[in-house]
Backbone as JSON, one array per atom type, in Angstrom:
{
  "sequence": "XXXXXXXXXXXXXXXXXXXXXXXXXXXXXXXXXXXXXXXXXXXXXXXXXXXXXXXXXXXXXXXXXXXXXXXXXXXXXXXXXXXXXXXXXXXXXXXXXXXXXXXXXXXXXXXXXXXXXXXXXXXXXXXXXXXXXXXXXXXXXXXXXXXXXXXXXXXXXXXXXXXXXXXXXXXXX",
  "N": [[-17.61, 65.56, 2.33], [-15.54, 64.04, 3.29], [-16.78, 61.88, 4.36], [-17.82, 60.49, 2.13], [-15.46, 59.73, 0.86], [-14.36, 58.03, 2.76], [-16.26, 56.0, 2.66], [-15.8, 54.96, 0.1], [-13.21, 53.97, 0.45], [-13.67, 52.03, 2.39], [-15.43, 50.3, 1.01], [-13.72, 49.51, -1.04], [-11.69, 48.2, 0.42], [-13.19, 46.09, 1.56], [-13.99, 44.76, -0.75], [-11.49, 44.01, -1.92], [-10.51, 42.46, 0.19], [-12.47, 40.44, 0.24], [-12.04, 39.24, -2.27], [-9.44, 38.28, -1.88], [-9.87, 36.48, 0.23], [-11.6, 34.66, -1.02], [-9.85, 33.66, -2.97], [-7.93, 32.37, -1.36], [-9.56, 30.44, -0.25], [-10.21, 28.93, -2.52], [-7.68, 27.94, -3.18], [-7.2, 26.4, -0.9], [-9.3, 24.47, -1.08], [-8.58, 23.36, -3.53], [-6.08, 22.21, -2.92], [-6.82, 20.17, -1.08], [-8.46, 18.76, -2.76], [-6.7, 17.74, -4.71], [-5.06, 16.25, -3.02], [-6.93, 14.36, -2.16], [-7.44, 13.06, -4.59], [-4.95, 11.87, -5.09], [-4.84, 10.11, -2.93], [-6.85, 8.38, -3.58], [-5.89, 6.75, -5.51], [-5.17, 3.5, -6.88], [-2.58, 2.48, -6.32], [-1.77, 3.91, -4.02], [-3.84, 3.15, -2.23], [-3.6, 0.3, -2.05], [-0.97, 0.1, -1.16], [-1.08, 1.44, 1.33], [-2.77, -0.29, 2.72], [-1.13, -2.58, 2.94], [1.0, -1.51, 4.43], [-0.28, -0.82, 6.86], [-0.77, -3.33, 7.91], [1.68, -4.45, 8.23], [3.95, -6.12, 10.19], [6.68, -5.44, 10.96], [6.58, -2.64, 10.61], [4.52, -1.9, 12.34], [5.73, -2.73, 14.73], [7.69, -0.8, 14.92], [6.48, 1.87, 14.79], [4.08, 1.6, 16.06], [0.53, 0.89, 16.61], [-2.75, 2.11, 16.14], [-2.01, 2.68, 12.67], [-1.97, 5.67, 10.94], [-2.84, 7.91, 8.22], [-0.6, 10.42, 7.09], [-0.12, 13.96, 6.42], [1.44, 14.54, 4.18], [1.64, 13.82, 0.8], [2.68, 12.58, -2.32], [2.22, 12.12, -5.73], [2.98, 10.59, -8.77], [2.47, 9.72, -12.15], [2.74, 7.78, -15.16], [1.58, 6.94, -18.3], [1.85, 4.7, -20.94], [1.41, 3.15, -23.96], [-0.53, 1.32, -22.89], [0.61, 0.59, -20.51], [0.98, 1.47, -17.21], [2.87, 3.37, -15.05], [3.21, 4.09, -11.7], [4.15, 6.24, -9.12], [4.28, 6.79, -5.71], [4.65, 8.7, -2.81], [4.31, 8.97, 0.61], [3.35, 9.99, 3.95], [3.11, 8.3, 7.1], [1.67, 7.82, 10.34], [2.09, 6.7, 13.7], [1.37, 5.72, 17.11], [3.89, 5.7, 18.27], [5.65, 7.02, 16.6], [6.67, 8.17, 13.29], [6.74, 7.66, 9.69], [8.01, 7.42, 6.31], [6.6, 6.41, 3.33], [7.39, 4.77, 0.32], [6.26, 3.88, -2.79], [6.27, 2.14, -5.82], [4.58, 1.24, -8.66], [3.72, -0.97, -11.36], [1.46, -1.32, -13.92], [0.16, -3.42, -16.18], [-2.28, -3.97, -17.14], [-2.99, -6.26, -15.9], [-3.31, -6.01, -13.22], [-1.79, -4.52, -10.29], [1.74, -4.4, -9.88], [4.13, -4.3, -7.49], [7.08, -2.67, -7.76], [8.85, -1.23, -6.21], [8.63, -0.93, -2.76], [8.75, 0.42, 0.13], [9.42, 1.38, 3.56], [10.58, 4.12, 5.27], [12.2, 5.2, 8.18], [12.67, 7.89, 10.59], [15.09, 7.42, 11.97], [16.74, 6.27, 10.13], [16.36, 3.61, 9.55], [15.12, 1.18, 7.29], [12.4, -0.54, 5.95], [11.87, -3.06, 3.72], [9.14, -3.75, 2.04], [8.54, -5.36, -0.14], [10.48, -7.4, -0.02], [9.77, -8.51, 2.42], [7.24, -9.52, 1.81], [7.91, -11.51, -0.03], [9.43, -13.19, 1.56], [7.62, -14.13, 3.41], [5.18, -15.49, 2.23], [1.68, -15.17, 1.81], [-0.94, -17.52, 2.2], [-3.16, -18.45, -0.45], [-6.5, -17.78, -0.1], [-8.41, -18.96, -1.71], [-7.48, -21.37, -2.52], [-7.41, -24.88, -1.92], [-5.26, -26.34, -1.06], [-1.81, -25.81, -0.17], [0.27, -23.96, -2.42], [2.32, -25.67, -4.84], [5.7, -25.47, -5.18], [7.54, -26.83, -6.73], [8.46, -28.34, -9.92], [7.24, -30.74, -10.38], [4.14, -32.54, -10.21], [1.93, -32.69, -7.31], [2.06, -35.61, -5.22], [-0.18, -38.23, -4.47], [-0.98, -39.39, -1.18], [0.31, -42.53, -0.03], [-1.12, -45.68, 0.88], [-0.14, -47.52, 3.67], [0.67, -50.76, 4.59], [-0.01, -51.99, 7.74], [1.02, -54.38, 8.77], [3.26, -55.84, 7.21], [4.5, -58.37, 7.0], [2.5, -60.27, 7.43], [0.97, -60.22, 5.13], [2.59, -61.44, 3.28], [2.7, -64.01, 4.14], [1.26, -66.11, 2.96], [2.58, -66.53, 0.6], [4.2, -68.64, -1.6], [6.75, -68.48, -2.6], [8.31, -67.24, -0.79], [11.04, -67.42, 1.53]],
  "CA": [[-16.72, 64.92, 1.39], [-14.73, 63.06, 3.99], [-17.55, 60.66, 4.58], [-17.92, 59.75, 0.86], [-14.14, 59.16, 0.62], [-14.19, 56.89, 3.66], [-17.11, 54.94, 2.14], [-15.09, 54.38, -1.04], [-12.08, 53.21, 1.0], [-14.23, 50.85, 3.07], [-15.93, 49.41, -0.04], [-12.54, 48.98, -1.72], [-11.05, 47.23, 1.33], [-14.06, 44.92, 1.67], [-13.94, 44.06, -2.03], [-10.17, 43.38, -2.02], [-10.47, 41.41, 1.22], [-13.32, 39.33, -0.22], [-11.35, 38.55, -3.37], [-8.31, 37.54, -1.29], [-10.43, 35.37, 0.99], [-12.09, 33.69, -1.99], [-8.67, 33.03, -3.57], [-7.38, 31.44, -0.37], [-10.5, 29.32, -0.15], [-10.05, 28.09, -3.71], [-6.4, 27.23, -3.02], [-7.41, 25.41, 0.16], [-10.1, 23.4, -1.64], [-7.77, 22.73, -4.58], [-5.07, 21.38, -2.26], [-7.44, 18.97, -0.56], [-8.97, 18.0, -3.9], [-5.56, 17.02, -5.27], [-4.67, 15.26, -2.01], [-7.94, 13.31, -2.22], [-7.22, 12.31, -5.82], [-3.75, 11.04, -4.89], [-5.15, 9.05, -1.97], [-7.81, 7.43, -4.14], [-5.23, 5.93, -6.51], [-5.0, 2.11, -6.45], [-1.24, 2.28, -5.74], [-1.8, 4.42, -2.65], [-4.75, 2.36, -1.41], [-3.02, -1.02, -1.79], [0.23, 0.3, -0.36], [-1.47, 1.76, 2.7], [-3.3, -1.53, 3.31], [0.03, -3.42, 3.28], [1.74, -0.83, 5.5], [-1.04, -0.91, 8.11], [-0.74, -4.69, 8.42], [3.07, -4.91, 8.27], [4.39, -6.26, 11.57], [7.86, -4.62, 11.24], [6.18, -1.23, 10.7], [3.77, -1.79, 13.59], [6.72, -2.82, 15.82], [8.49, 0.43, 14.97], [5.73, 3.1, 15.09], [2.87, 1.29, 16.82], [-0.73, 0.75, 15.93], [-3.09, 2.11, 14.72], [-1.24, 3.51, 11.73], [-2.85, 6.62, 10.25], [-2.26, 8.66, 7.11], [-0.08, 11.75, 7.38], [-0.57, 15.01, 5.49], [2.29, 14.63, 3.0], [1.42, 12.82, -0.25], [3.16, 12.98, -3.63], [1.85, 11.1, -6.69], [3.36, 10.78, -10.17], [2.18, 8.54, -12.96], [2.99, 7.9, -16.58], [0.93, 5.86, -19.03], [2.4, 4.61, -22.28], [1.08, 1.89, -24.63], [-1.28, 0.42, -22.03], [1.37, 0.3, -19.29], [0.97, 2.63, -16.32], [3.83, 3.36, -13.94], [2.77, 5.04, -10.69], [5.04, 6.42, -7.98], [3.63, 7.55, -4.64], [5.39, 8.85, -1.55], [3.4, 9.55, 1.59], [3.75, 9.82, 5.34], [2.2, 7.61, 8.0], [1.95, 8.09, 11.76], [1.63, 5.75, 14.7], [1.52, 6.3, 18.45], [5.3, 5.76, 18.67], [6.5, 7.7, 15.63], [6.17, 8.37, 11.93], [7.57, 7.07, 8.65], [7.73, 7.82, 4.94], [6.39, 5.23, 2.49], [7.62, 4.95, -1.1], [5.75, 2.74, -3.56], [6.26, 2.27, -7.28], [3.88, 0.1, -9.26], [3.6, -1.1, -12.8], [0.19, -1.97, -14.26], [0.09, -3.74, -17.6], [-3.62, -4.44, -17.39], [-3.2, -7.5, -15.15], [-3.23, -5.67, -11.81], [-0.58, -3.81, -9.88], [2.94, -5.12, -9.45], [4.99, -3.37, -6.76], [8.51, -2.76, -8.05], [9.48, -0.68, -5.01], [7.65, -0.74, -1.69], [9.57, 0.47, 1.35], [9.06, 2.32, 4.6], [11.78, 4.7, 5.86], [11.96, 5.83, 9.48], [13.59, 9.0, 10.84], [16.4, 6.98, 12.46], [17.49, 5.7, 9.01], [15.92, 2.24, 9.32], [14.24, 1.01, 6.13], [11.76, -1.85, 5.83], [11.51, -3.37, 2.34], [7.91, -4.54, 2.09], [8.6, -6.38, -1.19], [11.27, -8.52, 0.5], [8.98, -9.13, 3.48], [6.16, -10.29, 1.18], [8.5, -12.7, -0.65], [9.92, -14.07, 2.62], [6.49, -14.67, 4.15], [4.01, -15.44, 1.35], [0.39, -15.47, 2.43], [-1.66, -18.52, 1.42], [-4.31, -17.99, -1.21], [-7.69, -18.34, 0.55], [-9.23, -19.69, -2.68], [-6.87, -22.67, -2.78], [-7.62, -25.87, -0.87], [-3.96, -26.8, -0.57], [-0.73, -24.85, -0.39], [0.82, -24.08, -3.77], [3.5, -26.5, -4.98], [6.72, -24.68, -5.85], [8.38, -27.65, -7.61], [7.93, -28.56, -11.26], [6.49, -31.99, -10.41], [2.83, -32.43, -9.57], [1.9, -33.32, -5.99], [1.81, -37.05, -5.21], [-1.18, -38.62, -3.48], [-0.38, -40.22, -0.13], [0.19, -43.98, -0.22], [-1.55, -46.43, 2.04], [0.91, -48.41, 4.14], [0.15, -51.94, 5.29], [0.57, -51.96, 9.09], [1.67, -55.65, 9.07], [3.68, -56.32, 5.89], [4.87, -59.79, 7.05], [1.29, -61.09, 7.38], [0.48, -60.29, 3.75], [3.47, -62.32, 2.54], [2.69, -65.33, 4.77], [0.71, -67.12, 2.05], [3.37, -66.53, -0.63], [5.0, -69.88, -1.62], [8.13, -68.23, -2.99], [9.05, -66.62, 0.32], [11.86, -68.42, 2.23]],
  "C": [[-15.9, 63.84, 2.07], [-15.48, 61.77, 4.17], [-17.7, 59.85, 3.29], [-16.58, 59.11, 0.52], [-13.93, 57.93, 1.51], [-15.08, 55.72, 3.23], [-16.44, 54.22, 0.99], [-13.94, 53.5, -0.55], [-12.6, 51.92, 1.64], [-14.73, 49.84, 2.03], [-14.76, 48.75, -0.77], [-11.86, 47.91, -0.86], [-11.88, 45.96, 1.46], [-13.99, 44.1, 0.38], [-12.6, 43.32, -2.19], [-10.05, 42.23, -1.02], [-11.3, 40.2, 0.81], [-12.68, 38.53, -1.33], [-10.18, 37.72, -2.82], [-8.8, 36.32, -0.52], [-10.93, 34.28, 0.05], [-10.93, 32.95, -2.66], [-8.06, 32.02, -2.63], [-8.27, 30.22, -0.22], [-10.38, 28.37, -1.32], [-8.75, 27.3, -3.63], [-6.54, 26.11, -1.99], [-8.19, 24.21, -0.38], [-9.34, 22.65, -2.74], [-6.73, 21.79, -4.0], [-5.69, 20.08, -1.78], [-8.08, 18.12, -1.66], [-7.88, 17.17, -4.54], [-5.11, 15.94, -4.31], [-5.65, 14.09, -2.03], [-7.77, 12.45, -3.46], [-6.02, 11.38, -5.69], [-4.07, 9.85, -3.99], [-6.18, 8.05, -2.5], [-7.17, 6.53, -5.2], [-5.06, 4.5, -5.99], [-3.63, 1.84, -5.82], [-1.23, 2.73, -4.29], [-2.65, 3.53, -1.76], [-4.16, 0.99, -1.06], [-1.78, -0.91, -0.92], [-0.12, 0.56, 1.1], [-2.01, 0.53, 3.42], [-2.16, -2.45, 3.77], [0.79, -2.82, 4.46], [1.03, -0.99, 6.84], [-1.01, -2.3, 8.72], [0.67, -5.26, 8.54], [3.58, -4.95, 9.72], [5.67, -5.46, 11.86], [7.54, -3.13, 11.38], [5.43, -1.0, 12.01], [4.73, -1.83, 14.79], [7.47, -1.51, 16.01], [7.68, 1.66, 15.39], [4.43, 2.85, 15.84], [1.63, 1.21, 15.96], [-1.81, 1.46, 16.75], [-2.18, 3.04, 13.92], [-2.23, 4.37, 10.97], [-2.09, 7.34, 9.15], [-1.76, 10.01, 7.59], [-0.58, 12.74, 6.33], [0.2, 14.99, 4.17], [2.01, 13.48, 2.03], [1.9, 13.4, -1.58], [2.87, 11.84, -4.6], [2.31, 11.51, -8.08], [2.96, 9.53, -10.93], [2.44, 8.85, -14.42], [2.35, 6.69, -17.25], [1.42, 5.88, -20.46], [2.09, 3.23, -22.84], [0.41, 0.89, -23.7], [-0.57, 0.03, -20.75], [1.4, 1.58, -18.46], [1.96, 2.42, -15.19], [3.4, 4.46, -12.97], [3.79, 5.05, -9.56], [4.31, 7.26, -6.95], [4.54, 7.54, -3.42], [4.45, 9.54, -0.58], [3.9, 9.26, 3.0], [2.67, 9.06, 6.1], [2.64, 7.91, 9.43], [1.4, 6.95, 12.6], [1.82, 6.38, 16.06], [2.97, 6.46, 18.88], [6.2, 6.45, 17.67], [5.84, 7.82, 14.27], [7.14, 7.72, 10.95], [7.15, 7.63, 7.3], [7.68, 6.56, 4.08], [6.65, 5.62, 1.04], [7.14, 3.7, -1.81], [5.79, 3.09, -5.03], [5.6, 1.03, -7.84], [3.91, 0.19, -10.77], [2.3, -1.85, -13.05], [0.14, -2.15, -15.76], [-1.27, -4.3, -17.97], [-3.95, -5.71, -16.62], [-3.17, -7.25, -13.65], [-1.89, -5.04, -11.48], [0.53, -4.75, -9.48], [3.84, -4.09, -8.77], [6.44, -3.63, -7.12], [9.32, -2.28, -6.86], [8.37, -0.5, -3.99], [8.42, -0.78, -0.37], [9.08, 1.56, 2.28], [10.35, 2.79, 5.25], [11.41, 5.44, 7.14], [12.98, 6.93, 9.72], [14.97, 8.58, 11.32], [17.25, 6.32, 11.37], [17.12, 4.25, 8.71], [14.96, 2.2, 8.14], [13.69, -0.42, 6.14], [11.35, -2.02, 4.38], [10.3, -4.29, 2.36], [7.84, -5.58, 0.98], [9.35, -7.61, -0.69], [10.48, -9.26, 1.59], [7.86, -9.98, 2.89], [6.71, -11.56, 0.54], [8.97, -13.69, 0.41], [8.78, -14.75, 3.36], [5.23, -14.63, 3.28], [2.75, -15.86, 2.09], [-0.32, -16.52, 1.58], [-2.85, -17.91, 0.72], [-5.56, -18.6, -0.59], [-8.58, -19.13, -0.39], [-8.69, -21.08, -2.98], [-7.12, -23.61, -1.6], [-6.32, -26.34, -0.26], [-2.93, -25.71, -0.83], [-0.17, -25.04, -1.79], [2.1, -24.91, -3.75], [4.54, -25.73, -5.77], [7.56, -25.5, -6.82], [7.69, -27.84, -8.95], [7.1, -29.84, -11.33], [5.15, -31.82, -9.72], [2.84, -33.09, -8.2], [1.52, -34.79, -6.1], [0.8, -37.36, -4.13], [-0.53, -39.48, -2.41], [-0.66, -41.69, -0.39], [-0.33, -44.61, 1.06], [-0.46, -47.42, 2.41], [0.27, -49.54, 4.92], [0.79, -52.0, 6.67], [1.29, -53.26, 9.45], [2.14, -56.28, 7.76], [4.04, -57.81, 5.9], [3.66, -60.68, 6.92], [0.79, -61.23, 5.96], [1.34, -61.23, 2.92], [3.43, -63.75, 3.07], [2.19, -66.41, 3.81], [1.5, -67.25, 0.77], [4.29, -67.75, -0.59], [6.44, -69.61, -1.95], [8.93, -67.59, -1.86], [9.81, -67.69, 1.08], [11.33, -68.8, 3.57]]
}
């Protein structure tokens, strides 16, 4: 009788252990599935691209910049407008940082309303301000964009010897 009781206990323990192991495995896969979904969002992808190429961020934490484990994504869609907020961590050889990005998409592409990198020492780099201060030229344009309201003026040809052209003029003194 003792041997049949011990068999029941062993079978019960193996069954409970298997169920617990399967539950942990599902939680583990679910966590990485959600993390993967957050990291595939356009806001996250574009933000990470900007962060990895930001010179102030590279100066602070070094290069290469890699993704950290912490990622939080929230989004709300209403009447064709999608607002996405993502917070994630990045690491470099000299330290780490937390990135916060908020975008608005009205069907014309993403517009970053907030895009900043916070470091453990309290320093914050505003990537929106950096982008406005140092605009990158559009590779599809032949010339730099004109910020004024007037159209660009074609260069004028200047006569290298203006006195010689007036020499034949009878009205000149």
